[in-house]
DRENTORVEX-597963 format. One record per atom (N, C-alpha, C): atom name; x, z, y. Coordinates in nm, 2 decimals, always signed. Layout:
N
+----+--------+--------+--------+
| at |      X |      Z |      Y |
+----+--------+--------+--------+
| CA |      X |      Z |      Y |
...
+----+--------+--------+--------+
//
This chain:
182
+----+--------+--------+--------+
| at |      X |      Z |      Y |
+----+--------+--------+--------+
|  N | +16.11 | +19.01 |  +9.21 |
| CA | +16.23 | +19.07 |  +9.28 |
|  C | +16.34 | +18.97 |  +9.28 |
|  N | +16.40 | +18.94 |  +9.39 |
| CA | +16.51 | +18.84 |  +9.40 |
|  C | +16.64 | +18.90 |  +9.36 |
|  N | +16.72 | +18.81 |  +9.31 |
| CA | +16.85 | +18.85 |  +9.26 |
|  C | +16.95 | +18.90 |  +9.37 |
|  N | +17.04 | +18.99 |  +9.34 |
| CA | +17.11 | +19.06 |  +9.44 |
|  C | +17.21 | +18.96 |  +9.52 |
|  N | +17.27 | +18.87 |  +9.44 |
| CA | +17.36 | +18.78 |  +9.50 |
|  C | +17.50 | +18.81 |  +9.48 |
|  N | +17.60 | +18.73 |  +9.53 |
| CA | +17.73 | +18.75 |  +9.50 |
|  C | +17.80 | +18.85 |  +9.60 |
|  N | +17.89 | +18.92 |  +9.55 |
| CA | +17.97 | +19.02 |  +9.63 |
|  C | +18.08 | +18.95 |  +9.70 |
|  N | +18.11 | +18.99 |  +9.82 |
| CA | +18.22 | +18.92 |  +9.90 |
|  C | +18.34 | +19.01 |  +9.91 |
|  N | +18.45 | +18.95 |  +9.86 |
| CA | +18.58 | +19.03 |  +9.85 |
|  C | +18.65 | +19.02 | +10.01 |
|  N | +18.67 | +19.14 | +10.06 |
| CA | +18.72 | +19.14 | +10.18 |
|  C | +18.88 | +19.16 | +10.19 |
|  N | +18.93 | +19.21 | +10.06 |
| CA | +19.06 | +19.24 | +10.05 |
|  C | +19.10 | +19.30 |  +9.92 |
|  N | +19.21 | +19.29 |  +9.87 |
| CA | +19.25 | +19.34 |  +9.74 |
|  C | +19.39 | +19.40 |  +9.74 |
|  N | +19.42 | +19.50 |  +9.66 |
| CA | +19.55 | +19.55 |  +9.65 |
|  C | +19.57 | +19.59 |  +9.52 |
|  N | +19.69 | +19.55 |  +9.46 |
| CA | +19.72 | +19.57 |  +9.32 |
|  C | +19.78 | +19.72 |  +9.32 |
|  N | +19.73 | +19.83 |  +9.26 |
| CA | +19.77 | +19.96 |  +9.27 |
|  C | +19.87 | +19.98 |  +9.16 |
|  N | +19.86 | +19.92 |  +9.04 |
| CA | +19.97 | +19.93 |  +8.94 |
|  C | +19.95 | +19.82 |  +8.85 |
|  N | +20.06 | +19.78 |  +8.80 |
| CA | +20.08 | +19.66 |  +8.71 |
|  C | +20.17 | +19.69 |  +8.58 |
|  N | +20.12 | +19.61 |  +8.48 |
| CA | +20.21 | +19.62 |  +8.35 |
|  C | +20.23 | +19.48 |  +8.30 |
|  N | +20.28 | +19.47 |  +8.19 |
| CA | +20.29 | +19.35 |  +8.12 |
|  C | +20.17 | +19.28 |  +8.08 |
|  N | +20.06 | +19.36 |  +8.06 |
| CA | +19.94 | +19.31 |  +8.01 |
|  C | +19.83 | +19.31 |  +8.12 |
|  N | +19.83 | +19.38 |  +8.23 |
| CA | +19.72 | +19.40 |  +8.32 |
|  C | +19.76 | +19.45 |  +8.47 |
|  N | +19.67 | +19.42 |  +8.56 |
| CA | +19.69 | +19.48 |  +8.68 |
|  C | +19.57 | +19.56 |  +8.71 |
|  N | +19.59 | +19.68 |  +8.78 |
| CA | +19.49 | +19.78 |  +8.81 |
|  C | +19.48 | +19.75 |  +8.96 |
|  N | +19.34 | +19.70 |  +9.01 |
| CA | +19.33 | +19.65 |  +9.14 |
|  C | +19.22 | +19.73 |  +9.21 |
|  N | +19.24 | +19.74 |  +9.33 |
| CA | +19.14 | +19.80 |  +9.42 |
|  C | +19.10 | +19.70 |  +9.53 |
|  N | +18.97 | +19.67 |  +9.52 |
| CA | +18.91 | +19.56 |  +9.60 |
|  C | +18.82 | +19.63 |  +9.71 |
|  N | +18.83 | +19.57 |  +9.83 |
| CA | +18.72 | +19.61 |  +9.93 |
|  C | +18.62 | +19.51 |  +9.93 |
|  N | +18.49 | +19.55 |  +9.90 |
| CA | +18.38 | +19.46 |  +9.87 |
|  C | +18.27 | +19.49 |  +9.97 |
|  N | +18.21 | +19.38 | +10.01 |
| CA | +18.08 | +19.38 | +10.09 |
|  C | +17.98 | +19.35 |  +9.99 |
|  N | +17.89 | +19.43 |  +9.98 |
| CA | +17.78 | +19.41 |  +9.89 |
|  C | +17.67 | +19.32 |  +9.97 |
|  N | +17.57 | +19.27 |  +9.89 |
| CA | +17.46 | +19.17 |  +9.96 |
|  C | +17.39 | +19.25 | +10.06 |
|  N | +17.38 | +19.38 | +10.05 |
| CA | +17.30 | +19.46 | +10.15 |
|  C | +17.39 | +19.49 | +10.27 |
|  N | +17.51 | +19.44 | +10.27 |
| CA | +17.61 | +19.47 | +10.39 |
|  C | +17.69 | +19.59 | +10.38 |
|  N | +17.67 | +19.68 | +10.27 |
| CA | +17.74 | +19.80 | +10.26 |
|  C | +17.88 | +19.75 | +10.21 |
|  N | +17.99 | +19.84 | +10.25 |
| CA | +18.13 | +19.81 | +10.22 |
|  C | +18.16 | +19.91 | +10.13 |
|  N | +18.23 | +19.88 | +10.01 |
| CA | +18.27 | +19.97 |  +9.91 |
|  C | +18.42 | +19.95 |  +9.87 |
|  N | +18.48 | +20.05 |  +9.81 |
| CA | +18.62 | +20.02 |  +9.73 |
|  C | +18.57 | +20.01 |  +9.58 |
|  N | +18.62 | +19.91 |  +9.52 |
| CA | +18.58 | +19.88 |  +9.38 |
|  C | +18.71 | +19.86 |  +9.29 |
|  N | +18.73 | +19.95 |  +9.19 |
| CA | +18.84 | +19.97 |  +9.11 |
|  C | +18.82 | +19.88 |  +8.98 |
|  N | +18.90 | +19.80 |  +8.95 |
| CA | +18.90 | +19.71 |  +8.82 |
|  C | +19.02 | +19.68 |  +8.76 |
|  N | +19.02 | +19.62 |  +8.65 |
| CA | +19.14 | +19.58 |  +8.58 |
|  C | +19.13 | +19.43 |  +8.57 |
|  N | +19.24 | +19.36 |  +8.59 |
| CA | +19.25 | +19.21 |  +8.59 |
|  C | +19.37 | +19.18 |  +8.48 |
|  N | +19.32 | +19.13 |  +8.36 |
| CA | +19.41 | +19.11 |  +8.25 |
|  C | +19.49 | +18.99 |  +8.26 |
|  N | +19.60 | +18.98 |  +8.21 |
| CA | +19.70 | +18.86 |  +8.22 |
|  C | +19.65 | +18.77 |  +8.12 |
|  N | +19.61 | +18.81 |  +7.99 |
| CA | +19.59 | +18.73 |  +7.88 |
|  C | +19.46 | +18.77 |  +7.82 |
|  N | +19.39 | +18.65 |  +7.75 |
| CA | +19.29 | +18.67 |  +7.68 |
|  C | +19.31 | +18.73 |  +7.53 |
|  N | +19.22 | +18.79 |  +7.46 |
| CA | +19.26 | +18.83 |  +7.31 |
|  C | +19.18 | +18.74 |  +7.21 |
|  N | +19.25 | +18.70 |  +7.11 |
| CA | +19.19 | +18.63 |  +7.00 |
|  C | +19.17 | +18.73 |  +6.88 |
|  N | +19.05 | +18.72 |  +6.82 |
| CA | +19.01 | +18.81 |  +6.71 |
|  C | +18.98 | +18.72 |  +6.59 |
|  N | +19.01 | +18.76 |  +6.46 |
| CA | +18.97 | +18.70 |  +6.36 |
|  C | +18.89 | +18.77 |  +6.25 |
|  N | +18.78 | +18.73 |  +6.22 |
| CA | +18.70 | +18.78 |  +6.11 |
|  C | +18.74 | +18.70 |  +5.98 |
|  N | +18.83 | +18.75 |  +5.90 |
| CA | +18.88 | +18.67 |  +5.79 |
|  C | +18.79 | +18.70 |  +5.67 |
|  N | +18.74 | +18.60 |  +5.60 |
| CA | +18.64 | +18.62 |  +5.48 |
|  C | +18.71 | +18.53 |  +5.36 |
|  N | +18.72 | +18.60 |  +5.26 |
| CA | +18.78 | +18.54 |  +5.14 |
|  C | +18.67 | +18.47 |  +5.07 |
|  N | +18.70 | +18.40 |  +4.95 |
| CA | +18.62 | +18.32 |  +4.88 |
|  C | +18.51 | +18.39 |  +4.81 |
|  N | +18.53 | +18.53 |  +4.79 |
| CA | +18.44 | +18.61 |  +4.73 |
|  C | +18.35 | +18.69 |  +4.84 |
|  N | +18.36 | +18.65 |  +4.97 |
| CA | +18.29 | +18.72 |  +5.07 |
|  C | +18.32 | +18.84 |  +5.13 |
|  N | +18.45 | +18.88 |  +5.09 |
| CA | +18.51 | +19.01 |  +5.13 |
|  C | +18.57 | +18.99 |  +5.26 |
|  N | +18.57 | +19.10 |  +5.35 |
| CA | +18.63 | +19.09 |  +5.48 |
|  C | +18.77 | +19.14 |  +5.47 |
|  N | +18.87 | +19.08 |  +5.54 |
| CA | +19.01 | +19.13 |  +5.55 |
|  C | +19.02 | +19.20 |  +5.68 |
|  N | +19.06 | +19.34 |  +5.66 |
| CA | +19.07 | +19.43 |  +5.78 |
|  C | +19.20 | +19.48 |  +5.78 |
|  N | +19.24 | +19.54 |  +5.89 |
| CA | +19.39 | +19.60 |  +5.91 |
|  C | +19.36 | +19.75 |  +5.96 |
|  N | +19.44 | +19.83 |  +5.90 |
| CA | +19.43 | +19.97 |  +5.94 |
|  C | +19.53 | +19.99 |  +6.06 |
|  N | +19.48 | +20.04 |  +6.16 |
| CA | +19.55 | +20.06 |  +6.28 |
|  C | +19.54 | +20.21 |  +6.34 |
|  N | +19.65 | +20.27 |  +6.40 |
| CA | +19.63 | +20.38 |  +6.48 |
|  C | +19.63 | +20.34 |  +6.62 |
|  N | +19.52 | +20.40 |  +6.69 |
| CA | +19.50 | +20.37 |  +6.83 |
|  C | +19.53 | +20.49 |  +6.91 |
|  N | +19.64 | +20.49 |  +6.99 |
| CA | +19.68 | +20.61 |  +7.07 |
|  C | +19.57 | +20.64 |  +7.17 |
|  N | +19.51 | +20.55 |  +7.23 |
| CA | +19.42 | +20.58 |  +7.34 |
|  C | +19.29 | +20.66 |  +7.29 |
|  N | +19.26 | +20.66 |  +7.18 |
| CA | +19.14 | +20.73 |  +7.12 |
|  C | +19.18 | +20.82 |  +7.00 |
|  N | +19.33 | +20.82 |  +6.98 |
| CA | +19.39 | +20.92 |  +6.89 |
|  C | +19.31 | +20.90 |  +6.75 |
|  N | +19.30 | +20.78 |  +6.70 |
| CA | +19.23 | +20.76 |  +6.58 |
|  C | +19.28 | +20.65 |  +6.49 |
|  N | +19.29 | +20.67 |  +6.38 |
| CA | +19.33 | +20.55 |  +6.28 |
|  C | +19.20 | +20.50 |  +6.21 |
|  N | +19.18 | +20.37 |  +6.22 |
| CA | +19.07 | +20.30 |  +6.18 |
|  C | +19.10 | +20.16 |  +6.13 |
|  N | +19.00 | +20.11 |  +6.05 |
| CA | +18.99 | +19.98 |  +6.01 |
|  C | +18.94 | +19.88 |  +6.11 |
|  N | +19.00 | +19.76 |  +6.13 |
| CA | +18.96 | +19.67 |  +6.24 |
|  C | +18.98 | +19.53 |  +6.18 |
|  N | +18.92 | +19.44 |  +6.25 |
| CA | +18.94 | +19.29 |  +6.22 |
|  C | +19.07 | +19.26 |  +6.29 |
|  N | +19.14 | +19.15 |  +6.26 |
| CA | +19.26 | +19.10 |  +6.31 |
|  C | +19.25 | +19.07 |  +6.46 |
|  N | +19.34 | +19.11 |  +6.54 |
| CA | +19.32 | +19.07 |  +6.69 |
|  C | +19.46 | +19.09 |  +6.76 |
|  N | +19.48 | +19.02 |  +6.87 |
| CA | +19.59 | +19.03 |  +6.96 |
|  C | +19.57 | +18.94 |  +7.06 |
|  N | +19.67 | +18.97 |  +7.17 |
| CA | +19.66 | +18.89 |  +7.30 |
|  C | +19.73 | +18.75 |  +7.27 |
|  N | +19.67 | +18.64 |  +7.34 |
| CA | +19.72 | +18.52 |  +7.34 |
|  C | +19.86 | +18.51 |  +7.43 |
|  N | +19.94 | +18.44 |  +7.38 |
| CA | +20.07 | +18.43 |  +7.47 |
|  C | +20.04 | +18.33 |  +7.59 |
|  N | +20.12 | +18.32 |  +7.69 |
| CA | +20.11 | +18.24 |  +7.80 |
|  C | +20.10 | +18.09 |  +7.75 |
|  N | +20.00 | +18.03 |  +7.80 |
| CA | +19.97 | +17.88 |  +7.77 |
|  C | +19.94 | +17.86 |  +7.61 |
|  N | +19.91 | +17.97 |  +7.54 |
| CA | +19.89 | +17.95 |  +7.40 |
|  C | +19.73 | +17.92 |  +7.38 |
|  N | +19.70 | +17.82 |  +7.30 |
| CA | +19.56 | +17.80 |  +7.28 |
|  C | +19.51 | +17.92 |  +7.19 |
|  N | +19.36 | +17.95 |  +7.22 |
| CA | +19.32 | +18.08 |  +7.15 |
|  C | +19.31 | +18.05 |  +7.00 |
|  N | +19.29 | +17.93 |  +6.95 |
| CA | +19.29 | +17.90 |  +6.81 |
|  C | +19.43 | +17.94 |  +6.75 |
|  N | +19.53 | +17.89 |  +6.82 |
| CA | +19.67 | +17.92 |  +6.78 |
|  C | +19.70 | +18.06 |  +6.78 |
|  N | +19.66 | +18.13 |  +6.88 |
| CA | +19.68 | +18.28 |  +6.89 |
|  C | +19.61 | +18.35 |  +6.77 |
|  N | +19.49 | +18.31 |  +6.73 |
| CA | +19.42 | +18.36 |  +6.62 |
|  C | +19.49 | +18.34 |  +6.48 |
|  N | +19.55 | +18.21 |  +6.47 |
| CA | +19.63 | +18.19 |  +6.35 |
|  C | +19.76 | +18.26 |  +6.34 |
|  N | +19.82 | +18.29 |  +6.46 |
| CA | +19.94 | +18.37 |  +6.47 |
|  C | +19.92 | +18.50 |  +6.43 |
|  N | +19.81 | +18.56 |  +6.50 |
| CA | +19.79 | +18.71 |  +6.47 |
|  C | +19.74 | +18.73 |  +6.33 |
|  N | +19.67 | +18.64 |  +6.28 |
| CA | +19.64 | +18.66 |  +6.12 |
|  C | +19.75 | +18.67 |  +6.04 |
|  N | +19.85 | +18.57 |  +6.06 |
| CA | +19.98 | +18.57 |  +5.99 |
|  C | +20.06 | +18.70 |  +6.02 |
|  N | +20.08 | +18.73 |  +6.14 |
| CA | +20.17 | +18.84 |  +6.17 |
|  C | +20.11 | +18.97 |  +6.11 |
|  N | +19.97 | +18.99 |  +6.14 |
| CA | +19.92 | +19.12 |  +6.10 |
|  C | +19.89 | +19.14 |  +5.95 |
|  N | +19.86 | +19.03 |  +5.87 |
| CA | +19.82 | +19.03 |  +5.74 |
|  C | +19.91 | +18.95 |  +5.64 |
|  N | +19.99 | +18.86 |  +5.69 |
| CA | +20.06 | +18.77 |  +5.59 |
|  C | +19.98 | +18.65 |  +5.54 |
|  N | +19.85 | +18.65 |  +5.59 |
| CA | +19.75 | +18.53 |  +5.54 |
|  C | +19.75 | +18.42 |  +5.64 |
|  N | +19.72 | +18.31 |  +5.59 |
| CA | +19.69 | +18.18 |  +5.67 |
|  C | +19.55 | +18.14 |  +5.64 |
|  N | +19.49 | +18.07 |  +5.71 |
| CA | +19.35 | +18.02 |  +5.69 |
|  C | +19.34 | +17.87 |  +5.69 |
|  N | +19.27 | +17.81 |  +5.60 |
| CA | +19.26 | +17.66 |  +5.59 |
|  C | +19.17 | +17.61 |  +5.71 |
|  N | +19.05 | +17.71 |  +5.74 |
| CA | +18.96 | +17.67 |  +5.85 |
|  C | +18.95 | +17.78 |  +5.93 |
|  N | +18.92 | +17.76 |  +6.06 |
| CA | +18.90 | +17.85 |  +6.17 |
|  C | +18.78 | +17.79 |  +6.25 |
|  N | +18.68 | +17.88 |  +6.27 |
| CA | +18.55 | +17.83 |  +6.35 |
|  C | +18.53 | +17.94 |  +6.45 |
|  N | +18.51 | +17.90 |  +6.57 |
| CA | +18.48 | +17.99 |  +6.67 |
|  C | +18.34 | +18.06 |  +6.65 |
|  N | +18.36 | +18.19 |  +6.67 |
| CA | +18.22 | +18.26 |  +6.66 |
|  C | +18.16 | +18.31 |  +6.78 |
|  N | +18.25 | +18.35 |  +6.87 |
| CA | +18.19 | +18.40 |  +7.00 |
|  C | +18.29 | +18.42 |  +7.10 |
|  N | +18.26 | +18.41 |  +7.23 |
| CA | +18.36 | +18.44 |  +7.34 |
|  C | +18.27 | +18.54 |  +7.42 |
|  N | +18.33 | +18.64 |  +7.48 |
| CA | +18.27 | +18.74 |  +7.54 |
|  C | +18.36 | +18.83 |  +7.64 |
|  N | +18.30 | +18.91 |  +7.72 |
| CA | +18.37 | +18.99 |  +7.82 |
|  C | +18.31 | +19.13 |  +7.77 |
|  N | +18.41 | +19.21 |  +7.70 |
| CA | +18.37 | +19.34 |  +7.64 |
|  C | +18.31 | +19.44 |  +7.75 |
|  N | +18.36 | +19.44 |  +7.87 |
| CA | +18.33 | +19.53 |  +7.97 |
|  C | +18.34 | +19.48 |  +8.11 |
|  N | +18.26 | +19.38 |  +8.14 |
| CA | +18.27 | +19.31 |  +8.26 |
|  C | +18.25 | +19.38 |  +8.39 |
|  N | +18.20 | +19.50 |  +8.38 |
| CA | +18.19 | +19.57 |  +8.52 |
|  C | +18.32 | +19.65 |  +8.55 |
|  N | +18.42 | +19.65 |  +8.45 |
| CA | +18.53 | +19.73 |  +8.47 |
|  C | +18.66 | +19.63 |  +8.47 |
|  N | +18.65 | +19.51 |  +8.41 |
| CA | +18.75 | +19.43 |  +8.40 |
|  C | +18.72 | +19.29 |  +8.35 |
|  N | +18.81 | +19.19 |  +8.36 |
| CA | +18.80 | +19.05 |  +8.34 |
|  C | +18.85 | +19.02 |  +8.19 |
|  N | +18.86 | +19.12 |  +8.11 |
| CA | +18.92 | +19.09 |  +7.98 |
|  C | +18.83 | +18.99 |  +7.90 |
|  N | +18.90 | +18.89 |  +7.85 |
| CA | +18.80 | +18.79 |  +7.76 |
|  C | +18.86 | +18.80 |  +7.62 |
|  N | +18.75 | +18.80 |  +7.52 |
| CA | +18.78 | +18.81 |  +7.39 |
|  C | +18.72 | +18.67 |  +7.33 |
|  N | +18.79 | +18.60 |  +7.25 |
| CA | +18.75 | +18.50 |  +7.16 |
|  C | +18.76 | +18.52 |  +7.03 |
|  N | +18.64 | +18.53 |  +6.94 |
| CA | +18.65 | +18.56 |  +6.80 |
|  C | +18.64 | +18.44 |  +6.71 |
|  N | +18.71 | +18.43 |  +6.61 |
| CA | +18.70 | +18.32 |  +6.50 |
|  C | +18.67 | +18.38 |  +6.38 |
|  N | +18.61 | +18.29 |  +6.29 |
| CA | +18.59 | +18.32 |  +6.16 |
|  C | +18.70 | +18.24 |  +6.08 |
|  N | +18.77 | +18.30 |  +5.99 |
| CA | +18.88 | +18.22 |  +5.92 |
|  C | +18.83 | +18.23 |  +5.77 |
|  N | +18.84 | +18.10 |  +5.71 |
| CA | +18.80 | +18.09 |  +5.57 |
|  C | +18.92 | +18.00 |  +5.51 |
|  N | +18.92 | +18.00 |  +5.36 |
| CA | +19.01 | +17.93 |  +5.31 |
|  C | +19.16 | +18.01 |  +5.31 |
|  N | +19.15 | +18.15 |  +5.29 |
| CA | +19.26 | +18.23 |  +5.30 |
|  C | +19.36 | +18.20 |  +5.20 |
|  N | +19.48 | +18.21 |  +5.23 |
| CA | +19.60 | +18.21 |  +5.14 |
|  C | +19.71 | +18.30 |  +5.18 |
|  N | +19.76 | +18.37 |  +5.09 |
| CA | +19.88 | +18.47 |  +5.13 |
|  C | +20.00 | +18.39 |  +5.14 |
|  N | +20.05 | +18.40 |  +5.25 |
| CA | +20.16 | +18.31 |  +5.28 |
|  C | +20.31 | +18.38 |  +5.30 |
|  N | +20.29 | +18.50 |  +5.34 |
| CA | +20.42 | +18.58 |  +5.35 |
|  C | +20.38 | +18.73 |  +5.38 |
|  N | +20.48 | +18.81 |  +5.40 |
| CA | +20.46 | +18.95 |  +5.43 |
|  C | +20.42 | +18.97 |  +5.57 |
|  N | +20.32 | +19.07 |  +5.60 |
| CA | +20.30 | +19.09 |  +5.74 |
|  C | +20.42 | +19.13 |  +5.82 |
|  N | +20.42 | +19.09 |  +5.94 |
| CA | +20.53 | +19.11 |  +6.03 |
|  C | +20.52 | +19.23 |  +6.12 |
|  N | +20.38 | +19.26 |  +6.16 |
| CA | +20.37 | +19.37 |  +6.25 |
|  C | +20.37 | +19.51 |  +6.18 |
|  N | +20.46 | +19.59 |  +6.19 |
| CA | +20.47 | +19.71 |  +6.12 |
|  C | +20.44 | +19.83 |  +6.22 |
|  N | +20.45 | +19.81 |  +6.35 |
| CA | +20.43 | +19.91 |  +6.45 |
|  C | +20.29 | +19.95 |  +6.46 |
|  N | +20.21 | +19.84 |  +6.46 |
| CA | +20.05 | +19.88 |  +6.49 |
|  C | +19.97 | +19.88 |  +6.36 |
|  N | +20.02 | +19.79 |  +6.26 |
| CA | +19.94 | +19.77 |  +6.14 |
|  C | +20.00 | +19.86 |  +6.02 |
|  N | +19.91 | +19.95 |  +5.98 |
| CA | +19.95 | +20.04 |  +5.87 |
|  C | +19.91 | +20.01 |  +5.74 |
|  N | +19.81 | +19.92 |  +5.73 |
| CA | +19.76 | +19.86 |  +5.60 |
|  C | +19.68 | +19.75 |  +5.62 |
|  N | +19.66 | +19.67 |  +5.50 |
| CA | +19.58 | +19.55 |  +5.51 |
|  C | +19.50 | +19.56 |  +5.38 |
|  N | +19.36 | +19.53 |  +5.39 |
| CA | +19.27 | +19.54 |  +5.27 |
|  C | +19.16 | +19.46 |  +5.28 |
|  N | +19.10 | +19.41 |  +5.17 |
| CA | +18.97 | +19.34 |  +5.17 |
|  C | +18.87 | +19.45 |  +5.14 |
|  N | +18.75 | +19.42 |  +5.21 |
| CA | +18.64 | +19.51 |  +5.18 |
|  C | +18.52 | +19.43 |  +5.15 |
|  N | +18.44 | +19.47 |  +5.05 |
| CA | +18.31 | +19.40 |  +5.02 |
|  C | +18.21 | +19.42 |  +5.14 |
|  N | +18.11 | +19.34 |  +5.17 |
| CA | +18.03 | +19.35 |  +5.28 |
|  C | +17.94 | +19.47 |  +5.26 |
|  N | +17.92 | +19.51 |  +5.15 |
| CA | +17.83 | +19.63 |  +5.12 |
|  C | +17.90 | +19.75 |  +5.17 |
|  N | +18.03 | +19.76 |  +5.16 |
| CA | +18.12 | +19.87 |  +5.20 |
|  C | +18.13 | +19.86 |  +5.35 |
|  N | +18.15 | +19.76 |  +5.41 |
| CA | +18.15 | +19.74 |  +5.56 |
|  C | +18.02 | +19.79 |  +5.62 |
|  N | +17.90 | +19.75 |  +5.56 |
| CA | +17.78 | +19.80 |  +5.61 |
|  C | +17.77 | +19.97 |  +5.61 |
|  N | +17.82 | +20.02 |  +5.51 |
| CA | +17.82 | +20.16 |  +5.50 |
|  C | +17.92 | +20.23 |  +5.59 |
|  N | +18.03 | +20.17 |  +5.61 |
| CA | +18.14 | +20.22 |  +5.71 |
|  C | +18.07 | +20.21 |  +5.86 |
|  N | +17.99 | +20.10 |  +5.89 |
| CA | +17.92 | +20.10 |  +6.02 |
|  C | +17.82 | +20.20 |  +6.03 |
|  N | +17.74 | +20.22 |  +5.94 |
| CA | +17.63 | +20.32 |  +5.94 |
|  C | +17.69 | +20.46 |  +5.94 |
|  N | +17.81 | +20.49 |  +5.89 |
| CA | +17.87 | +20.63 |  +5.89 |
|  C | +17.94 | +20.64 |  +6.02 |
|  N | +17.96 | +20.54 |  +6.10 |
| CA | +18.04 | +20.56 |  +6.23 |
|  C | +18.19 | +20.54 |  +6.20 |
|  N | +18.23 | +20.49 |  +6.08 |
| CA | +18.36 | +20.47 |  +6.05 |
|  C | +18.45 | +20.35 |  +6.11 |
|  N | +18.36 | +20.26 |  +6.17 |
| CA | +18.40 | +20.14 |  +6.23 |
|  C | +18.35 | +20.16 |  +6.37 |
|  N | +18.44 | +20.19 |  +6.48 |
| CA | +18.39 | +20.21 |  +6.61 |
|  C | +18.46 | +20.12 |  +6.71 |
|  N | +18.55 | +20.04 |  +6.68 |
| CA | +18.62 | +19.94 |  +6.76 |
|  C | +18.53 | +19.82 |  +6.81 |
|  N | +18.52 | +19.79 |  +6.93 |
| CA | +18.43 | +19.71 |  +6.98 |
|  C | +18.44 | +19.57 |  +6.93 |
|  N | +18.56 | +19.50 |  +6.92 |
| CA | +18.57 | +19.37 |  +6.88 |
|  C | +18.53 | +19.36 |  +6.74 |
|  N | +18.57 | +19.46 |  +6.65 |
| CA | +18.53 | +19.46 |  +6.52 |
|  C | +18.38 | +19.47 |  +6.50 |
|  N | +18.32 | +19.55 |  +6.56 |
| CA | +18.18 | +19.57 |  +6.56 |
|  C | +18.10 | +19.44 |  +6.61 |
|  N | +18.15 | +19.40 |  +6.71 |
| CA | +18.09 | +19.27 |  +6.78 |
|  C | +18.10 | +19.15 |  +6.68 |
|  N | +18.22 | +19.13 |  +6.62 |
| CA | +18.24 | +19.02 |  +6.52 |
|  C | +18.16 | +19.03 |  +6.40 |
|  N | +18.16 | +19.15 |  +6.34 |
| CA | +18.09 | +19.18 |  +6.23 |
|  C | +17.92 | +19.16 |  +6.24 |
|  N | +17.86 | +19.22 |  +6.36 |
| CA | +17.73 | +19.21 |  +6.39 |
|  C | +17.68 | +19.07 |  +6.41 |
|  N | +17.78 | +18.99 |  +6.48 |
| CA | +17.73 | +18.86 |  +6.52 |
|  C | +17.73 | +18.77 |  +6.39 |
|  N | +17.84 | +18.80 |  +6.30 |
| CA | +17.84 | +18.72 |  +6.16 |
|  C | +17.74 | +18.76 |  +6.08 |
|  N | +17.68 | +18.89 |  +6.09 |
| CA | +17.56 | +18.94 |  +6.01 |
|  C | +17.43 | +18.86 |  +6.06 |
|  N | +17.42 | +18.86 |  +6.21 |
| CA | +17.30 | +18.80 |  +6.26 |
|  C | +17.30 | +18.65 |  +6.24 |
|  N | +17.42 | +18.58 |  +6.23 |
| CA | +17.43 | +18.42 |  +6.20 |
|  C | +17.41 | +18.40 |  +6.05 |
|  N | +17.41 | +18.51 |  +5.96 |
| CA | +17.39 | +18.48 |  +5.83 |
|  C | +17.54 | +18.43 |  +5.76 |
|  N | +17.66 | +18.46 |  +5.83 |
| CA | +17.78 | +18.41 |  +5.78 |
|  C | +17.82 | +18.51 |  +5.69 |
|  N | +17.79 | +18.64 |  +5.69 |
| CA | +17.82 | +18.74 |  +5.58 |
|  C | +17.68 | +18.81 |  +5.56 |
|  N | +17.67 | +18.84 |  +5.43 |
| CA | +17.54 | +18.92 |  +5.39 |
|  C | +17.57 | +19.06 |  +5.32 |
+----+--------+--------+--------+
//
């Protein structure tokens, strides 16, 4: 069976906009000639995530309340890159703002689109090592707590459905797959 081919954009309209994203309605011609309205989100900035691992192999997590799912949960460090900010710099900034830690080494783990069918949001995850407590955390609106977890506890949290945030699961599972954490 042959591949479907590229969709042709006939027109676009921004329905709503915020500091972080535009909600867009596109008029699309599909490869078979059918015309549809396609609603999607165009994000202004990519997100940098940090899987911070200490010298004992423990994972540094932040406790956050997420309004959209009305849930408090443990997650890896993450935040939007600022305009023209390199992703590695955004990762280092978020690590320090959310936890007060700095990292001697940062290694890119993966880059991906978490929901390419609904938006163009791009996530870039890094592994941080050589952690050092440098200051108090700055972000007190989103971050409720900071804690190191042994990998055995992380595994149990995943199995029990306690970790449900997508970037966190992606980072942890890829790190498990690559043997970076055991």
